[in-house]
PDB file of N, CA, C, O and CB in Angstrom:
ATOM      1  N   UNK A   1      71.076  24.771  31.299  1.00  0.00           N
ATOM      2  CA  UNK A   1      71.669  23.470  31.396  1.00  0.00           C
ATOM      3  C   UNK A   1      71.840  22.661  30.116  1.00  0.00           C
ATOM      4  O   UNK A   1      71.556  23.086  28.996  1.00  0.00           O
ATOM      5  CB  UNK A   1      70.896  22.716  32.294  1.00  0.00           C
ATOM      6  N   UNK A   2      72.351  21.404  30.400  1.00  0.00           N
ATOM      7  CA  UNK A   2      72.725  20.592  29.214  1.00  0.00           C
ATOM      8  C   UNK A   2      71.960  19.311  29.333  1.00  0.00           C
ATOM      9  O   UNK A   2      71.694  18.776  30.410  1.00  0.00           O
ATOM     10  CB  UNK A   2      74.293  20.321  29.117  1.00  0.00           C
ATOM     11  N   UNK A   3      71.638  18.875  28.204  1.00  0.00           N
ATOM     12  CA  UNK A   3      71.116  17.340  28.278  1.00  0.00           C
ATOM     13  C   UNK A   3      72.054  16.484  28.138  1.00  0.00           C
ATOM     14  O   UNK A   3      72.863  16.599  27.217  1.00  0.00           O
ATOM     15  CB  UNK A   3      70.150  16.935  27.295  1.00  0.00           C
ATOM     16  N   UNK A   4      72.107  15.489  29.014  1.00  0.00           N
ATOM     17  CA  UNK A   4      73.326  14.553  29.115  1.00  0.00           C
ATOM     18  C   UNK A   4      72.730  13.117  28.846  1.00  0.00           C
ATOM     19  O   UNK A   4      71.644  12.711  29.258  1.00  0.00           O
ATOM     20  CB  UNK A   4      74.110  14.641  30.662  1.00  0.00           C
ATOM     21  N   UNK A   5      73.608  12.451  28.109  1.00  0.00           N
ATOM     22  CA  UNK A   5      73.387  11.007  27.868  1.00  0.00           C
ATOM     23  C   UNK A   5      74.525  10.200  28.014  1.00  0.00           C
ATOM     24  O   UNK A   5      75.583  10.470  27.444  1.00  0.00           O
ATOM     25  CB  UNK A   5      72.882  10.764  26.589  1.00  0.00           C
ATOM     26  N   UNK A   6      74.368   9.192  28.767  1.00  0.00           N
ATOM     27  CA  UNK A   6      75.642   8.290  29.046  1.00  0.00           C
ATOM     28  C   UNK A   6      75.478   7.101  28.143  1.00  0.00           C
ATOM     29  O   UNK A   6      74.501   6.373  28.317  1.00  0.00           O
ATOM     30  CB  UNK A   6      75.785   7.777  30.661  1.00  0.00           C
ATOM     31  N   UNK A   7      76.469   6.801  27.057  1.00  0.00           N
ATOM     32  CA  UNK A   7      76.239   5.976  26.153  1.00  0.00           C
ATOM     33  C   UNK A   7      77.586   5.564  25.509  1.00  0.00           C
ATOM     34  O   UNK A   7      78.477   6.412  25.465  1.00  0.00           O
ATOM     35  CB  UNK A   7      75.289   6.525  25.286  1.00  0.00           C
ATOM     36  N   UNK A   8      77.795   4.371  25.023  1.00  0.00           N
ATOM     37  CA  UNK A   8      79.082   3.855  24.348  1.00  0.00           C
ATOM     38  C   UNK A   8      79.135   4.516  22.959  1.00  0.00           C
ATOM     39  O   UNK A   8      78.175   4.435  22.193  1.00  0.00           O
ATOM     40  CB  UNK A   8      79.106   2.183  24.203  1.00  0.00           C
ATOM     41  N   UNK A   9      80.182   5.124  22.664  1.00  0.00           N
ATOM     42  CA  UNK A   9      80.513   5.648  21.391  1.00  0.00           C
ATOM     43  C   UNK A   9      81.716   4.941  20.668  1.00  0.00           C
ATOM     44  O   UNK A   9      82.541   4.225  21.235  1.00  0.00           O
ATOM     45  CB  UNK A   9      80.796   7.082  21.562  1.00  0.00           C
ATOM     46  N   UNK A  10      81.691   5.255  19.308  1.00  0.00           N
ATOM     47  CA  UNK A  10      82.889   4.620  18.528  1.00  0.00           C
ATOM     48  C   UNK A  10      83.942   5.614  18.524  1.00  0.00           C
ATOM     49  O   UNK A  10      83.715   6.774  18.867  1.00  0.00           O
ATOM     50  CB  UNK A  10      82.546   4.198  17.003  1.00  0.00           C
ATOM     51  N   UNK A  11      85.192   5.175  18.117  1.00  0.00           N
ATOM     52  CA  UNK A  11      86.343   6.012  17.758  1.00  0.00           C
ATOM     53  C   UNK A  11      85.957   7.072  16.765  1.00  0.00           C
ATOM     54  O   UNK A  11      86.289   8.252  16.881  1.00  0.00           O
ATOM     55  CB  UNK A  11      87.468   5.167  17.190  1.00  0.00           C
ATOM     56  N   UNK A  12      85.269   6.607  15.828  1.00  0.00           N
ATOM     57  CA  UNK A  12      84.877   7.626  14.735  1.00  0.00           C
ATOM     58  C   UNK A  12      84.150   8.675  15.281  1.00  0.00           C
ATOM     59  O   UNK A  12      84.356   9.837  14.932  1.00  0.00           O
ATOM     60  CB  UNK A  12      84.056   7.051  13.627  1.00  0.00           C
ATOM     61  N   UNK A  13      83.214   8.330  16.209  1.00  0.00           N
ATOM     62  CA  UNK A  13      82.443   9.616  16.849  1.00  0.00           C
ATOM     63  C   UNK A  13      83.303  10.467  17.583  1.00  0.00           C
ATOM     64  O   UNK A  13      83.141  11.687  17.585  1.00  0.00           O
ATOM     65  CB  UNK A  13      81.306   9.237  17.843  1.00  0.00           C
ATOM     66  N   UNK A  14      84.335   9.818  18.294  1.00  0.00           N
ATOM     67  CA  UNK A  14      85.194  10.813  19.071  1.00  0.00           C
ATOM     68  C   UNK A  14      86.117  11.512  18.170  1.00  0.00           C
ATOM     69  O   UNK A  14      86.453  12.652  18.493  1.00  0.00           O
ATOM     70  CB  UNK A  14      86.023  10.131  20.183  1.00  0.00           C
ATOM     71  N   UNK A  15      86.586  10.987  17.062  1.00  0.00           N
ATOM     72  CA  UNK A  15      87.373  11.860  16.004  1.00  0.00           C
ATOM     73  C   UNK A  15      86.614  12.902  15.476  1.00  0.00           C
ATOM     74  O   UNK A  15      87.194  13.968  15.267  1.00  0.00           O
ATOM     75  CB  UNK A  15      87.856  11.082  14.825  1.00  0.00           C
ATOM     76  N   UNK A  16      85.276  12.785  15.187  1.00  0.00           N
ATOM     77  CA  UNK A  16      84.487  13.891  14.545  1.00  0.00           C
ATOM     78  C   UNK A  16      83.700  14.599  15.561  1.00  0.00           C
ATOM     79  O   UNK A  16      82.900  15.437  15.144  1.00  0.00           O
ATOM     80  CB  UNK A  16      83.545  13.375  13.449  1.00  0.00           C
ATOM     81  N   UNK A  17      83.799  14.389  16.913  1.00  0.00           N
ATOM     82  CA  UNK A  17      83.219  15.343  17.835  1.00  0.00           C
ATOM     83  C   UNK A  17      83.642  16.775  17.753  1.00  0.00           C
ATOM     84  O   UNK A  17      84.786  17.144  17.487  1.00  0.00           O
ATOM     85  CB  UNK A  17      83.475  14.911  19.124  1.00  0.00           C
ATOM     86  N   UNK A  18      82.670  17.509  17.993  1.00  0.00           N
ATOM     87  CA  UNK A  18      82.972  19.155  18.299  1.00  0.00           C
ATOM     88  C   UNK A  18      84.048  19.370  19.415  1.00  0.00           C
ATOM     89  O   UNK A  18      84.987  20.165  19.388  1.00  0.00           O
ATOM     90  CB  UNK A  18      81.530  19.978  18.862  1.00  0.00           C
ATOM     91  N   UNK A  19      83.677  18.421  20.478  1.00  0.00           N
ATOM     92  CA  UNK A  19      84.443  18.659  21.781  1.00  0.00           C
ATOM     93  C   UNK A  19      84.387  17.313  22.485  1.00  0.00           C
ATOM     94  O   UNK A  19      83.429  16.541  22.486  1.00  0.00           O
ATOM     95  CB  UNK A  19      83.788  19.878  22.733  1.00  0.00           C
ATOM     96  N   UNK A  20      85.678  17.134  23.143  1.00  0.00           N
ATOM     97  CA  UNK A  20      85.654  15.824  23.851  1.00  0.00           C
ATOM     98  C   UNK A  20      86.350  16.186  25.206  1.00  0.00           C
ATOM     99  O   UNK A  20      87.240  17.036  25.167  1.00  0.00           O
ATOM    100  CB  UNK A  20      86.449  14.578  22.993  1.00  0.00           C
ATOM    101  N   UNK A  21      86.032  15.635  26.349  1.00  0.00           N
ATOM    102  CA  UNK A  21      86.686  15.907  27.648  1.00  0.00           C
ATOM    103  C   UNK A  21      86.397  14.641  28.479  1.00  0.00           C
ATOM    104  O   UNK A  21      85.426  13.900  28.322  1.00  0.00           O
ATOM    105  CB  UNK A  21      86.124  17.282  28.373  1.00  0.00           C
ATOM    106  N   UNK A  22      87.390  14.502  29.393  1.00  0.00           N
ATOM    107  CA  UNK A  22      87.317  13.342  30.305  1.00  0.00           C
ATOM    108  C   UNK A  22      86.989  13.863  31.760  1.00  0.00           C
ATOM    109  O   UNK A  22      87.379  14.990  32.065  1.00  0.00           O
ATOM    110  CB  UNK A  22      88.714  12.514  30.279  1.00  0.00           C
ATOM    111  N   UNK A  23      86.352  13.163  32.594  1.00  0.00           N
ATOM    112  CA  UNK A  23      86.244  13.483  33.895  1.00  0.00           C
ATOM    113  C   UNK A  23      86.482  12.286  34.799  1.00  0.00           C
ATOM    114  O   UNK A  23      86.393  11.134  34.373  1.00  0.00           O
ATOM    115  CB  UNK A  23      84.978  14.074  34.115  1.00  0.00           C
ATOM    116  N   UNK A  24      86.794  12.588  36.081  1.00  0.00           N
ATOM    117  CA  UNK A  24      87.261  11.631  37.067  1.00  0.00           C
ATOM    118  C   UNK A  24      87.662  12.216  38.255  1.00  0.00           C
ATOM    119  O   UNK A  24      87.682  13.446  38.286  1.00  0.00           O
ATOM    120  CB  UNK A  24      88.308  10.865  36.601  1.00  0.00           C
ATOM    121  N   UNK A  25      87.998  11.570  39.272  1.00  0.00           N
ATOM    122  CA  UNK A  25      88.382  12.048  40.522  1.00  0.00           C
ATOM    123  C   UNK A  25      89.570  12.910  40.451  1.00  0.00           C
ATOM    124  O   UNK A  25      89.580  14.049  40.918  1.00  0.00           O
ATOM    125  CB  UNK A  25      88.605  10.973  41.407  1.00  0.00           C
ATOM    126  N   UNK A  26      90.633  12.325  39.830  1.00  0.00           N
ATOM    127  CA  UNK A  26      91.876  13.244  39.652  1.00  0.00           C
ATOM    128  C   UNK A  26      91.817  14.068  38.527  1.00  0.00           C
ATOM    129  O   UNK A  26      92.368  15.167  38.598  1.00  0.00           O
ATOM    130  CB  UNK A  26      93.130  12.501  39.531  1.00  0.00           C
ATOM    131  N   UNK A  27      91.204  13.708  37.422  1.00  0.00           N
ATOM    132  CA  UNK A  27      91.119  14.534  36.160  1.00  0.00           C
ATOM    133  C   UNK A  27      90.217  15.626  36.311  1.00  0.00           C
ATOM    134  O   UNK A  27      90.311  16.567  35.522  1.00  0.00           O
ATOM    135  CB  UNK A  27      90.682  13.742  34.983  1.00  0.00           C
ATOM    136  N   UNK A  28      89.267  15.636  37.306  1.00  0.00           N
ATOM    137  CA  UNK A  28      88.180  16.611  37.428  1.00  0.00           C
ATOM    138  C   UNK A  28      87.406  16.775  36.124  1.00  0.00           C
ATOM    139  O   UNK A  28      86.592  15.918  35.779  1.00  0.00           O
ATOM    140  CB  UNK A  28      88.733  17.956  37.866  1.00  0.00           C
ATOM    141  N   UNK A  29      87.674  17.981  35.316  1.00  0.00           N
ATOM    142  CA  UNK A  29      87.047  18.157  33.967  1.00  0.00           C
ATOM    143  C   UNK A  29      88.244  18.554  33.193  1.00  0.00           C
ATOM    144  O   UNK A  29      88.783  19.644  33.380  1.00  0.00           O
ATOM    145  CB  UNK A  29      85.810  19.267  33.886  1.00  0.00           C
ATOM    146  N   UNK A  30      88.737  17.561  32.196  1.00  0.00           N
ATOM    147  CA  UNK A  30      89.985  17.719  31.339  1.00  0.00           C
ATOM    148  C   UNK A  30      89.637  17.736  29.822  1.00  0.00           C
ATOM    149  O   UNK A  30      89.445  16.672  29.233  1.00  0.00           O
ATOM    150  CB  UNK A  30      91.014  16.524  31.628  1.00  0.00           C
ATOM    151  N   UNK A  31      89.553  18.951  29.179  1.00  0.00           N
ATOM    152  CA  UNK A  31      89.262  18.965  27.877  1.00  0.00           C
ATOM    153  C   UNK A  31      90.238  18.154  27.114  1.00  0.00           C
ATOM    154  O   UNK A  31      91.383  18.191  27.564  1.00  0.00           O
ATOM    155  CB  UNK A  31      89.190  20.281  27.420  1.00  0.00           C
ATOM    156  N   UNK A  32      90.037  17.416  26.042  1.00  0.00           N
ATOM    157  CA  UNK A  32      90.724  16.546  25.257  1.00  0.00           C
ATOM    158  C   UNK A  32      90.862  17.297  23.875  1.00  0.00           C
ATOM    159  O   UNK A  32      89.819  17.598  23.294  1.00  0.00           O
ATOM    160  CB  UNK A  32      89.995  15.155  25.189  1.00  0.00           C
ATOM    161  N   UNK A  33      91.974  17.592  23.357  1.00  0.00           N
ATOM    162  CA  UNK A  33      92.258  18.262  21.958  1.00  0.00           C
ATOM    163  C   UNK A  33      92.732  17.382  20.988  1.00  0.00           C
ATOM    164  O   UNK A  33      92.733  17.764  19.818  1.00  0.00           O
ATOM    165  CB  UNK A  33      93.261  19.344  22.018  1.00  0.00           C
ATOM    166  N   UNK A  34      93.179  16.147  21.302  1.00  0.00           N
ATOM    167  CA  UNK A  34      93.826  15.257  20.177  1.00  0.00           C
ATOM    168  C   UNK A  34      93.593  13.884  20.786  1.00  0.00           C
ATOM    169  O   UNK A  34      93.724  13.616  21.980  1.00  0.00           O
ATOM    170  CB  UNK A  34      95.536  15.569  19.847  1.00  0.00           C
ATOM    171  N   UNK A  35      93.253  13.099  19.878  1.00  0.00           N
ATOM    172  CA  UNK A  35      93.042  11.546  20.172  1.00  0.00           C
ATOM    173  C   UNK A  35      93.727  10.753  18.939  1.00  0.00           C
ATOM    174  O   UNK A  35      93.333  10.924  17.785  1.00  0.00           O
ATOM    175  CB  UNK A  35      91.298  11.128  20.289  1.00  0.00           C
ATOM    176  N   UNK A  36      94.659   9.974  19.233  1.00  0.00           N
ATOM    177  CA  UNK A  36      95.352   9.224  18.221  1.00  0.00           C
ATOM    178  C   UNK A  36      95.843  10.187  17.234  1.00  0.00           C
ATOM    179  O   UNK A  36      95.523  10.030  16.056  1.00  0.00           O
ATOM    180  CB  UNK A  36      94.480   8.169  17.576  1.00  0.00           C
ATOM    181  N   UNK A  37      96.586  11.168  17.587  1.00  0.00           N
ATOM    182  CA  UNK A  37      97.190  12.231  16.783  1.00  0.00           C
ATOM    183  C   UNK A  37      96.079  12.833  15.898  1.00  0.00           C
ATOM    184  O   UNK A  37      96.362  13.271  14.783  1.00  0.00           O
ATOM    185  CB  UNK A  37      98.401  11.678  15.906  1.00  0.00           C
ATOM    186  N   UNK A  38      94.803  12.862  16.385  1.00  0.00           N
ATOM    187  CA  UNK A  38      93.933  13.503  15.432  1.00  0.00           C
ATOM    188  C   UNK A  38      93.413  14.602  16.093  1.00  0.00           C
ATOM    189  O   UNK A  38      92.941  14.414  17.215  1.00  0.00           O
ATOM    190  CB  UNK A  38      92.863  12.649  14.896  1.00  0.00           C
ATOM    191  N   UNK A  39      93.408  15.910  15.531  1.00  0.00           N
ATOM    192  CA  UNK A  39      92.842  17.146  16.367  1.00  0.00           C
ATOM    193  C   UNK A  39      91.258  16.945  16.437  1.00  0.00           C
ATOM    194  O   UNK A  39      90.596  16.612  15.453  1.00  0.00           O
ATOM    195  CB  UNK A  39      93.229  18.705  15.597  1.00  0.00           C
ATOM    196  N   UNK A  40      90.750  17.168  17.633  1.00  0.00           N
ATOM    197  CA  UNK A  40      89.348  17.282  17.833  1.00  0.00           C
ATOM    198  C   UNK A  40      88.795  18.799  17.752  1.00  0.00           C
ATOM    199  O   UNK A  40      89.337  19.752  18.313  1.00  0.00           O
ATOM    200  CB  UNK A  40      89.033  16.656  19.193  1.00  0.00           C
ATOM    201  N   UNK A  41      87.801  18.856  17.081  1.00  0.00           N
ATOM    202  CA  UNK A  41      87.330  20.180  16.846  1.00  0.00           C
ATOM    203  C   UNK A  41      88.228  21.081  16.162  1.00  0.00           C
ATOM    204  O   UNK A  41      88.738  20.717  15.103  1.00  0.00           O
ATOM    205  CB  UNK A  41      86.982  20.757  18.023  1.00  0.00           C
ATOM    206  N   UNK A  42      88.485  22.252  16.666  1.00  0.00           N
ATOM    207  CA  UNK A  42      89.443  23.096  16.263  1.00  0.00           C
ATOM    208  C   UNK A  42      90.932  22.963  17.036  1.00  0.00           C
ATOM    209  O   UNK A  42      91.798  23.838  17.028  1.00  0.00           O
ATOM    210  CB  UNK A  42      88.834  24.430  16.422  1.00  0.00           C
ATOM    211  N   UNK A  43      91.009  21.837  17.613  1.00  0.00           N
ATOM    212  CA  UNK A  43      92.220  21.566  18.322  1.00  0.00           C
ATOM    213  C   UNK A  43      92.419  22.390  19.596  1.00  0.00           C
ATOM    214  O   UNK A  43      93.497  22.379  20.191  1.00  0.00           O
ATOM    215  CB  UNK A  43      93.342  21.783  17.422  1.00  0.00           C
ATOM    216  N   UNK A  44      91.229  23.199  20.061  1.00  0.00           N
ATOM    217  CA  UNK A  44      91.455  23.856  21.282  1.00  0.00           C
ATOM    218  C   UNK A  44      90.189  23.481  22.272  1.00  0.00           C
ATOM    219  O   UNK A  44      89.104  23.115  21.821  1.00  0.00           O
ATOM    220  CB  UNK A  44      91.621  25.464  21.005  1.00  0.00           C
ATOM    221  N   UNK A  45      90.457  23.611  23.613  1.00  0.00           N
ATOM    222  CA  UNK A  45      89.376  23.221  24.464  1.00  0.00           C
ATOM    223  C   UNK A  45      87.963  24.014  24.067  1.00  0.00           C
ATOM    224  O   UNK A  45      88.004  25.214  23.797  1.00  0.00           O
ATOM    225  CB  UNK A  45      89.829  23.521  25.982  1.00  0.00           C
ATOM    226  N   UNK A  46      86.862  23.361  24.051  1.00  0.00           N
ATOM    227  CA  UNK A  46      85.727  23.751  23.587  1.00  0.00           C
ATOM    228  C   UNK A  46      84.934  24.577  24.621  1.00  0.00           C
ATOM    229  O   UNK A  46      85.112  24.430  25.830  1.00  0.00           O
ATOM    230  CB  UNK A  46      85.052  22.628  23.131  1.00  0.00           C
ATOM    231  N   UNK A  47      84.061  25.443  24.103  1.00  0.00           N
ATOM    232  CA  UNK A  47      83.240  26.372  25.123  1.00  0.00           C
ATOM    233  C   UNK A  47      82.421  25.729  25.955  1.00  0.00           C
ATOM    234  O   UNK A  47      82.238  26.269  27.046  1.00  0.00           O
ATOM    235  CB  UNK A  47      82.384  27.336  24.502  1.00  0.00           C
ATOM    236  N   UNK A  48      81.728  24.442  25.674  1.00  0.00           N
ATOM    237  CA  UNK A  48      81.076  23.786  26.585  1.00  0.00           C
ATOM    238  C   UNK A  48      81.951  23.177  27.686  1.00  0.00           C
ATOM    239  O   UNK A  48      81.680  23.345  28.875  1.00  0.00           O
ATOM    240  CB  UNK A  48      80.329  22.859  25.942  1.00  0.00           C
ATOM    241  N   UNK A  49      83.077  22.419  27.238  1.00  0.00           N
ATOM    242  CA  UNK A  49      84.051  21.835  28.265  1.00  0.00           C
ATOM    243  C   UNK A  49      84.518  22.770  29.350  1.00  0.00           C
ATOM    244  O   UNK A  49      84.561  22.531  30.557  1.00  0.00           O
ATOM    245  CB  UNK A  49      85.279  21.334  27.573  1.00  0.00           C
ATOM    246  N   UNK A  50      84.885  23.954  28.674  1.00  0.00           N
ATOM    247  CA  UNK A  50      85.453  25.149  29.766  1.00  0.00           C
ATOM    248  C   UNK A  50      84.390  25.643  30.535  1.00  0.00           C
ATOM    249  O   UNK A  50      84.642  26.019  31.679  1.00  0.00           O
ATOM    250  CB  UNK A  50      86.128  26.492  29.066  1.00  0.00           C
ATOM    251  N   UNK A  51      83.177  25.711  30.079  1.00  0.00           N
ATOM    252  CA  UNK A  51      82.058  26.133  30.882  1.00  0.00           C
ATOM    253  C   UNK A  51      81.843  25.253  32.169  1.00  0.00           C
ATOM    254  O   UNK A  51      81.843  25.695  33.318  1.00  0.00           O
ATOM    255  CB  UNK A  51      80.810  26.109  30.015  1.00  0.00           C
ATOM    256  N   UNK A  52      81.654  23.898  31.790  1.00  0.00           N
ATOM    257  CA  UNK A  52      81.561  22.955  32.731  1.00  0.00           C
ATOM    258  C   UNK A  52      82.487  22.775  33.729  1.00  0.00           C
ATOM    259  O   UNK A  52      82.196  22.428  34.873  1.00  0.00           O
ATOM    260  CB  UNK A  52      81.456  21.956  32.208  1.00  0.00           C
ATOM    261  N   UNK A  53      83.837  23.050  33.239  1.00  0.00           N
ATOM    262  CA  UNK A  53      85.161  22.887  34.068  1.00  0.00           C
ATOM    263  C   UNK A  53      85.046  24.095  34.993  1.00  0.00           C
ATOM    264  O   UNK A  53      85.308  23.893  36.179  1.00  0.00           O
ATOM    265  CB  UNK A  53      86.647  22.910  33.119  1.00  0.00           C
ATOM    266  N   UNK A  54      84.669  25.393  34.594  1.00  0.00           N
ATOM    267  CA  UNK A  54      84.628  26.517  35.410  1.00  0.00           C
ATOM    268  C   UNK A  54      83.644  26.408  36.432  1.00  0.00           C
ATOM    269  O   UNK A  54      83.905  26.795  37.571  1.00  0.00           O
ATOM    270  CB  UNK A  54      84.415  27.659  34.675  1.00  0.00           C
ATOM    271  N   UNK A  55      82.396  25.857  36.101  1.00  0.00           N
ATOM    272  CA  UNK A  55      81.334  25.758  37.118  1.00  0.00           C
ATOM    273  C   UNK A  55      81.858  24.718  38.092  1.00  0.00           C
ATOM    274  O   UNK A  55      81.715  24.887  39.303  1.00  0.00           O
ATOM    275  CB  UNK A  55      79.888  25.350  36.495  1.00  0.00           C
ATOM    276  N   UNK A  56      82.461  23.650  37.596  1.00  0.00           N
ATOM    277  CA  UNK A  56      82.841  22.611  38.621  1.00  0.00           C
ATOM    278  C   UNK A  56      83.816  23.078  39.545  1.00  0.00           C
ATOM    279  O   UNK A  56      83.757  22.727  40.724  1.00  0.00           O
ATOM    280  CB  UNK A  56      83.369  21.391  38.010  1.00  0.00           C
ATOM    281  N   UNK A  57      84.831  23.941  39.066  1.00  0.00           N
ATOM    282  CA  UNK A  57      85.771  24.433  39.979  1.00  0.00           C
ATOM    283  C   UNK A  57      85.315  25.341  40.914  1.00  0.00           C
ATOM    284  O   UNK A  57      85.728  25.251  42.070  1.00  0.00           O
ATOM    285  CB  UNK A  57      86.766  24.976  39.365  1.00  0.00           C
ATOM    286  N   UNK A  58      84.349  26.399  40.525  1.00  0.00           N
ATOM    287  CA  UNK A  58      83.644  27.231  41.372  1.00  0.00           C
ATOM    288  C   UNK A  58      82.842  26.369  42.519  1.00  0.00           C
ATOM    289  O   UNK A  58      82.903  26.745  43.689  1.00  0.00           O
ATOM    290  CB  UNK A  58      82.696  28.095  40.489  1.00  0.00           C
ATOM    291  N   UNK A  59      82.168  25.326  42.188  1.00  0.00           N
ATOM    292  CA  UNK A  59      81.594  24.490  43.177  1.00  0.00           C
ATOM    293  C   UNK A  59      82.539  23.835  44.220  1.00  0.00           C
ATOM    294  O   UNK A  59      82.356  23.979  45.429  1.00  0.00           O
ATOM    295  CB  UNK A  59      80.888  23.476  42.494  1.00  0.00           C
ATOM    296  N   UNK A  60      83.476  23.168  43.738  1.00  0.00           N
ATOM    297  CA  UNK A  60      84.648  22.394  44.625  1.00  0.00           C
ATOM    298  C   UNK A  60      85.428  23.400  45.356  1.00  0.00           C
ATOM    299  O   UNK A  60      86.017  23.069  46.385  1.00  0.00           O
ATOM    300  CB  UNK A  60      85.741  21.507  43.695  1.00  0.00           C
ATOM    301  N   UNK A  61      85.487  24.731  44.862  1.00  0.00           N
ATOM    302  CA  UNK A  61      86.168  25.602  45.594  1.00  0.00           C
ATOM    303  C   UNK A  61      85.261  26.465  46.651  1.00  0.00           C
ATOM    304  O   UNK A  61      85.780  27.388  47.280  1.00  0.00           O
ATOM    305  CB  UNK A  61      86.876  26.436  44.634  1.00  0.00           C
ATOM    306  N   UNK A  62      84.068  26.168  46.794  1.00  0.00           N
ATOM    307  CA  UNK A  62      83.164  26.664  47.845  1.00  0.00           C
ATOM    308  C   UNK A  62      82.584  28.052  47.338  1.00  0.00           C
ATOM    309  O   UNK A  62      82.128  28.876  48.130  1.00  0.00           O
ATOM    310  CB  UNK A  62      83.961  26.817  49.279  1.00  0.00           C
ATOM    311  N   UNK A  63      82.630  28.259  45.954  1.00  0.00           N
ATOM    312  CA  UNK A  63      82.058  29.514  45.551  1.00  0.00           C
ATOM    313  C   UNK A  63      80.592  29.612  45.099  1.00  0.00           C
ATOM    314  O   UNK A  63      80.108  30.629  44.601  1.00  0.00           O
ATOM    315  CB  UNK A  63      82.833  29.980  44.525  1.00  0.00           C
ATOM    316  N   UNK A  64      79.972  28.543  45.302  1.00  0.00           N
ATOM    317  CA  UNK A  64      78.517  28.341  44.893  1.00  0.00           C
ATOM    318  C   UNK A  64      77.770  27.913  46.142  1.00  0.00           C
ATOM    319  O   UNK A  64      77.760  26.743  46.523  1.00  0.00           O
ATOM    320  CB  UNK A  64      78.342  27.219  43.711  1.00  0.00           C
ATOM    321  N   UNK A  65      77.126  28.933  46.785  1.00  0.00           N
ATOM    322  CA  UNK A  65      76.509  28.622  48.035  1.00  0.00           C
ATOM    323  C   UNK A  65      75.489  27.511  47.975  1.00  0.00           C
ATOM    324  O   UNK A  65      75.302  26.889  49.021  1.00  0.00           O
ATOM    325  CB  UNK A  65      75.889  29.810  48.564  1.00  0.00           C
ATOM    326  N   UNK A  66      74.857  27.198  46.985  1.00  0.00           N
ATOM    327  CA  UNK A  66      73.824  26.342  46.928  1.00  0.00           C
ATOM    328  C   UNK A  66      74.250  24.778  46.918  1.00  0.00           C
ATOM    329  O   UNK A  66      73.474  23.851  47.148  1.00  0.00           O
ATOM    330  CB  UNK A  66      73.052  26.721  45.746  1.00  0.00           C
ATOM    331  N   UNK A  67      75.692  24.649  46.595  1.00  0.00           N
ATOM    332  CA  UNK A  67      76.397  23.379  46.641  1.00  0.00           C
ATOM    333  C   UNK A  67      77.293  23.394  47.915  1.00  0.00           C
ATOM    334  O   UNK A  67      78.154  22.516  47.966  1.00  0.00           O
ATOM    335  CB  UNK A  67      77.257  23.149  45.309  1.00  0.00           C
ATOM    336  N   UNK A  68      77.214  24.207  48.872  1.00  0.00           N
ATOM    337  CA  UNK A  68      78.004  24.224  49.893  1.00  0.00           C
ATOM    338  C   UNK A  68      78.152  22.940  50.706  1.00  0.00           C
ATOM    339  O   UNK A  68      79.225  22.605  51.208  1.00  0.00           O
ATOM    340  CB  UNK A  68      77.600  25.214  50.628  1.00  0.00           C
ATOM    341  N   UNK A  69      76.949  22.192  50.817  1.00  0.00           N
ATOM    342  CA  UNK A  69      76.764  20.830  51.439  1.00  0.00           C
ATOM    343  C   UNK A  69      77.529  19.775  50.710  1.00  0.00           C
ATOM    344  O   UNK A  69      77.767  18.741  51.334  1.00  0.00           O
ATOM    345  CB  UNK A  69      75.282  20.428  51.466  1.00  0.00           C
ATOM    346  N   UNK A  70      77.935  19.882  49.518  1.00  0.00           N
ATOM    347  CA  UNK A  70      78.859  18.875  48.867  1.00  0.00           C
ATOM    348  C   UNK A  70      80.275  18.832  49.391  1.00  0.00           C
ATOM    349  O   UNK A  70      81.015  17.890  49.107  1.00  0.00           O
ATOM    350  CB  UNK A  70      78.942  19.145  47.407  1.00  0.00           C
ATOM    351  N   UNK A  71      80.671  19.860  50.167  1.00  0.00           N
ATOM    352  CA  UNK A  71      82.011  19.975  50.469  1.00  0.00           C
ATOM    353  C   UNK A  71      82.306  19.859  51.961  1.00  0.00           C
ATOM    354  O   UNK A  71      81.721  20.462  52.861  1.00  0.00           O
ATOM    355  CB  UNK A  71      82.492  21.218  49.945  1.00  0.00           C
ATOM    356  N   UNK A  72      83.398  18.908  52.089  1.00  0.00           N
ATOM    357  CA  UNK A  72      83.805  18.674  53.624  1.00  0.00           C
ATOM    358  C   UNK A  72      85.179  19.238  53.708  1.00  0.00           C
ATOM    359  O   UNK A  72      86.123  18.660  53.170  1.00  0.00           O
ATOM    360  CB  UNK A  72      83.809  17.027  54.131  1.00  0.00           C
ATOM    361  N   UNK A  73      85.310  20.298  54.335  1.00  0.00           N
ATOM    362  CA  UNK A  73      86.599  20.997  54.557  1.00  0.00           C
ATOM    363  C   UNK A  73      87.517  20.205  55.573  1.00  0.00           C
ATOM    364  O   UNK A  73      87.036  19.778  56.623  1.00  0.00           O
ATOM    365  CB  UNK A  73      86.318  22.466  55.101  1.00  0.00           C
ATOM    366  N   UNK A  74      88.813  20.022  55.255  1.00  0.00           N
ATOM    367  CA  UNK A  74      89.769  19.270  56.202  1.00  0.00           C
ATOM    368  C   UNK A  74      90.689  20.455  56.815  1.00  0.00           C
ATOM    369  O   UNK A  74      91.212  21.339  56.136  1.00  0.00           O
ATOM    370  CB  UNK A  74      90.738  18.036  55.344  1.00  0.00           C
ATOM    371  N   UNK A  75      90.773  20.342  57.955  1.00  0.00           N
ATOM    372  CA  UNK A  75      91.657  21.302  58.709  1.00  0.00           C
ATOM    373  C   UNK A  75      92.842  20.707  59.080  1.00  0.00           C
ATOM    374  O   UNK A  75      93.686  21.349  59.706  1.00  0.00           O
ATOM    375  CB  UNK A  75      91.050  21.840  59.907  1.00  0.00           C
TER     376      UNK A  75
END
């Protein structure tokens, strides 16, 4: 697992981050590679962001049985 901390950060911290991603209802998990025309990390989606996105998609698509109760299917 990953240790998570919710906190305010500065633009400088964003610019110098190894990885940045956004999350939300519509965005789900969206890696960010450029902010204010500045490349983040190596300019590609990072390993952590992609691992979280993959796990999230598996859960919301019903592929992870232990989270089956998170899903309400609509017919």
